[in-house]
C-alpha positions in Angstrom: 0.0 0.0 0.0 2.8 2.4 0.9 4.8 1.6 -2.3 1.7 2.4 -4.4 1.0 5.6 -2.4 4.5 7.0 -2.7 5.5 5.5 -6.0 8.5 3.4 -4.8 9.5 0.0 -6.1 8.8 -3.0 -3.9 10.8 -6.2 -4.0 8.8 -9.4 -3.4 8.2 -10.4 0.2 10.7 -12.8 1.8 8.3 -15.1 3.7 10.9 -16.6 6.0 12.6 -15.3 9.0 14.2 -16.2 12.3 11.9 -18.0 14.8 12.3 -18.6 18.4 13.8 -22.0 19.5 11.2 -24.6 19.9 8.8 -23.4 17.2 9.9 -26.2 14.9 7.7 -28.5 17.0 4.7 -27.2 15.1 4.2 -28.9 11.7 4.9 -26.5 8.8 7.1 -24.1 10.8 10.2 -23.3 9.0 12.9 -20.7 9.7 16.3 -19.4 8.7 19.2 -18.9 11.0 20.0 -15.3 11.8 23.2 -15.4 9.9 21.4 -16.8 6.8 18.7 -14.2 6.8 21.3 -11.4 7.3 23.5 -12.6 4.5 20.7 -13.2 2.1 19.3 -9.7 2.6 22.7 -8.1 2.4 23.5 -9.9 -0.8 20.2 -8.7 -2.4 20.8 -5.1 -1.3 24.4 -5.2 -2.7 23.1 -6.3 -6.1 20.5 -3.6 -6.2 22.9 -1.0 -5.0 25.3 -2.0 -7.8 22.5 -1.3 -10.2 22.1 2.2 -8.9 19.5 2.0 -6.1 20.6 4.3 -3.3 18.0 3.9 -0.7 16.3 0.8 0.8 13.5 0.5 3.3 13.2 -3.0 4.8 9.9 -3.5 6.6 9.6 -6.6 8.9 6.5 -7.9 10.7 8.5 -10.4 12.8 9.0 -9.1 16.3 11.2 -11.9 17.6 14.5 -10.5 18.9 16.8 -12.8 16.9 15.0 -11.8 13.7 15.1 -8.1 14.5 18.8 -8.4 15.3 19.5 -10.1 12.0 18.1 -7.3 9.9 18.9 -4.4 12.1 22.4 -4.1 10.7 21.7 -4.5 7.0 24.2 -2.5 4.8 24.7 -1.7 1.2 27.7 0.2 -0.1 26.8 3.7 -1.3 23.1 3.3 -0.2 21.0 4.3 2.8 19.3 1.4 4.5 16.5 1.8 6.9 14.8 -1.0 8.8 11.3 -0.7 10.1 9.8 -3.1 12.6 6.1 -2.8 11.7 4.9 -4.4 14.9 7.0 -2.2 17.1 4.1 0.3 17.6 1.8 0.9 20.6 -1.5 -0.8 19.8 -2.9 -0.8 23.3 -5.6 1.7 22.5 -6.9 -0.6 19.8 -6.9 -3.8 21.9 -9.3 -5.1 24.5 -7.3 -7.8 26.3 -3.6 -7.3 25.4 -1.2 -4.5 26.0 1.1 -5.6 23.2 1.2 -8.0 20.3 1.5 -11.6 21.3 2.0 -14.6 19.0 -1.3 -15.3 17.3 -3.1 -13.4 19.9 -5.7 -10.6 19.6 -3.6 -8.1 17.6 -2.0 -10.6 15.1 -5.2 -12.6 14.6 -7.1 -9.4 14.0 -4.6 -8.4 11.4 -5.0 -11.7 9.7 -8.8 -11.5 9.8 -8.5 -8.2 8.0 -5.8 -9.2 5.5 -6.3 -12.9 4.9 -9.5 -14.1 6.6 -9.2 -17.4 4.8 -6.0 -18.2 6.6 -7.6 -18.0 10.1 -8.9 -21.3 11.5 -11.8 -19.9 13.6 -12.8 -23.3 15.0 -9.4 -23.6 16.6 -9.5 -20.4 18.6 -10.0 -21.1 22.3 -13.0 -19.6 24.0 -11.8 -17.4 26.9 -14.6 -18.9 29.1 -12.6 -22.2 29.0 -9.8 -20.5 31.0 -6.2 -19.8 30.0 -4.4 -22.5 28.1 -1.0 -21.4 29.5 0.5 -19.5 32.4 0.9 -15.9 31.3 4.2 -15.5 33.1 5.7 -18.6 31.4 4.3 -17.6 28.0 5.9 -14.1 28.4 9.3 -15.6 29.3 9.1 -17.7 26.1 8.1 -14.8 23.9 11.0 -12.8 25.3 13.4 -15.6 24.4 14.1 -16.6 28.1 12.6 -20.1 27.7 14.0 -22.6 25.1 10.7 -24.4 24.5 7.0 -23.4 24.0 5.1 -23.8 27.3 3.6 -27.3 27.4 0.0 -26.1 27.9 0.2 -23.7 24.9 -1.6 -24.4 21.7 1.1 -22.5 19.8 -0.4 -19.2 20.6 0.2 -16.5 23.2 -2.5 -14.0 23.9 -6.3 -14.0 23.4 -7.2 -14.7 19.7 -10.8 -15.0 20.7 -11.0 -11.2 21.1 -9.8 -10.7 17.5 -12.1 -9.1 14.8 -11.6 -8.0 11.2 -12.6 -4.4 12.2 -9.8 -4.4 14.8 -7.5 -5.7 12.2 -8.3 -2.9 9.8 -7.8 -0.3 12.5 -4.4 -1.9 13.5 -3.3 -2.1 9.9 -4.2 1.6 9.2 -2.4 2.6 12.5 0.7 0.8 11.5 0.6 2.3 8.0 0.2 5.7 9.4 3.2 5.3 11.7 5.4 4.1 8.9 4.1 6.8 6.6 5.0 9.5 9.1 8.3 8.1 10.2 9.7 7.1 6.8 7.9 8.9 4.0 6.7 12.1 5.5 8.4 14.4 8.1 6.5 13.8 11.4 4.8 16.7 13.1 6.7 18.1 16.1 4.2 16.7 18.5 4.1 13.1 17.0 4.9 10.5 19.7 7.9 8.1 19.3 5.9 4.9 19.0 
């Protein structure tokens, strides 16, 4: 959407990133090592820089620390490289049950319901009335990379996907677009917050 709005070229999306340890226990999960992702992206940027491109904006929607670290130091000789973590924005005003984005919780499931509703398995979303499927403290430690394995009671999600709606997803998406628009493409107003 931003590339169309501002008339900038967009490379195809790289659909793989760096996952937390233990996520490979879920069928279909695939990941790259941090070094592999970093090298692949740097090689692509180097080729494009040699062709005359002098500015790159890498936008990621993977908030895992190892992934963010792998792309935070992208470089291309003679070019400006900016990395934007799309999920590193404050969404608390748009959420009912979460204060931040959890793995397949309210925020991310809402985004998917807006962008790709066919990819959401609604029948697999736990009803909050059934009680929590995992200890919030243990889940938070895993999400922050302090636990090596997904908590045993987890269904592979962290957060409350049952609170997700397509309307929330649209509001979240527009909020993220606006933050990137202001921080990257347009000079932010003096009173614009940092998130």
